[in-house]
N, C-alpha and C positions, 0 to 999 in steps of 0.2 A: 246374746245368740247372733250367729251370722247370718247373711240372707239365705245362703243355702239352706242353713239349718231349718230357718223359718219355713222358705219355701217347701222343703220336706214336710214337716209337720201339716202344713195346709193341706198338701198331698195327700197325705194320710187321712186328714180329716174330712175330706170331700167324699160326696157319695159317688162322683164322677170316677170312671174308669180311666186310670192315667197310664201311658206305655212306659216302661222302663227306660226304654232309649230317648224318649221325648224327655220326660223328668231328670234323667242324667246330663243330657244337653242343657237343659236349665239350670243345674245345680253348676254347671262350668262355667256359665255364664254368671249366675249368682256370685260365685265365687271370686271371678275376674273382677267384677264390679267392685266387691269390697276390697279386692286388692289396689285397686285405683283409687278408691276412697282413703286407703291408708300411706297412699304414696310409694308402696311398694312395684308399682308399674303406673306406665302412662300409655295412652293409645296414639300412634302417630299413623294418621291413615287408617289403615287395616292391619297395622303391627303392632305390637305389643312389646313395648320398650321398657326394660328395666329400670326403675326409679334407685330412690336410696333404700338401705337395707332398715327394716322396721322389724323390732320383736312381736311376734303373734302370738297372742296366748291362747291360740285353738288349734289342736293338733292336725285337724283337716285342712285348715287355713296355711298352716306352716308347711305342709306336704304339697299343697298347690304353689306357693311359693318357692319351693326347692325344685319343683319341677320346670322352672322357668326356662326359657332359651335367653341365655344372657350374653350371645355374642351376633354380632352382626352376618348376616340379615338375620333380623328378629322374626319369631313367629307370627305368622298371622291368626289372627282372632279365631275365624273358623276352623283353622287345623287346631289350633288349641282346645277349642271346644270338642272336637272330634277325639282326639288323644286323651286329655283329660278328662273328657265325659265316658270314657269306656268304663262300664259297670260301676259309676259313679254314685248310682242311687243305691247300690248294695253296701258300698263304704259307709254311705249315711246311715241307713238301715242299721247296720251292725252297730256303729258309733252313737247313736240315738238310744237305740236299746240296752247299752252299756249304761249310757249316761241317765236312764229311766225316765225317757222320755217317750218311748214306745213299748206296747206291750202287744204280745199274740193273742189274738181271742178264736174262739171258732165259732162260727156262725149258727143261729139259732135252727135253722131248718137243718143243718149237716153235724150234728153233735160228734160223730166219728171223721168227719171229713177233713178237709183242709184247714189250716189256721189261716187269719188274715193278721195283719199287722194295724195297729190303731193308736193314735195319738193318746198318752195319759192326760189328765185333767190336771196340768199343772199351771204355774204363772207362767213358764215359758210358752206353753199351749197357747195361753189366753193372750201373751203379747204377739205372737206369731200372727193370730187370727185378727187381732185389732190392726197390728202393721197392714197385714195382707188388705183390708178394707180403706185403709189410709194412703199407703205407700205406693204412689203410681209405678215404680220401680217393681216392686216385689208382684203387684198385681199385673204389669205387665209380662213378668215372667212366669207366672202362674199362668197366664192364658195362654202362653207360647206352649207349655206342657199340657195345655188340655184342661184347666181347672178355672171353672167360671165363666164369664162371659168371654163371647169371641172379640178380639181384638178389630177395633174398628179402623177404617182408614184414614179418619180424619183425627187420631188419636195426637193429642199434641206430644211435641217434643220434650225431652227432660233438660233439665237447668244445665247438665254437662253433656258435652258431645259427645264425650268417649263413651259414656252410659248408653248414650242414644244408638251409637254405633254398635257397642255390644248386645243391646236388645233386638236390633233390627236384624244381625249376624245371626242370634238366637233362632228367631222367627224361620230364617230363610233356611237355617241348618234342620229344622225340624219338619218344615216342609219338605225339604230332600229326603230326611228320613220316609215320610209318608209317601214318599213317590217311589221310592225303592221298595217299599211293602207293597205296595200295589202291583207294581212290575212283578215282582216275586210271585205275587197272588195269581196274576195272569197266567204265567209260565207255570206254574204249578197245574193250573184248571187245563192249561192247553195240554200238558204231559199227560194228564189224566186221559182227557178225551182221544187221545192217540191210542195209549193202552187199552182203553174201552172197544175202540173200533167202532166202524159204521153202524 
């Protein structure tokens, strides 16, 4: 399983409500970290530099690698997250449902209401949960998406500087997305007040 798939399974397994945009940005970061790990890319400053060609045995990771900008000036990590992250959580949901790792369930209180997606009790699910507890990179990405404990300011860096950069940019992007949400909420409230009148 890839880091992104583990992250998605953990997100579906949590009782916390996870925003689709936050999760999509974290998934794009997880993909990038795995691409760094396989040598497909490197990070130079804030740019994603293509490395050697590697055969990837995961179709979503292959799609991520195929979407890399291979000409200078290379793409910034932040731009990659926003571009690759667009609707990425829906893509992972579909893929994991097809793989039998997710199932749709109706809530007990709403037998005729909307379905929710839940992780199936498989060996991959157990590995993802165990990895979330033990792997600081997966834990940091999950935290960025709003899963688990809040990230502390004194959180230690990772062994790989490129991974540290990606995780930091994921956190910044999620905070930027939240700021956009708050701004839109304030604008909608102000617009509603104008129409209601004094």
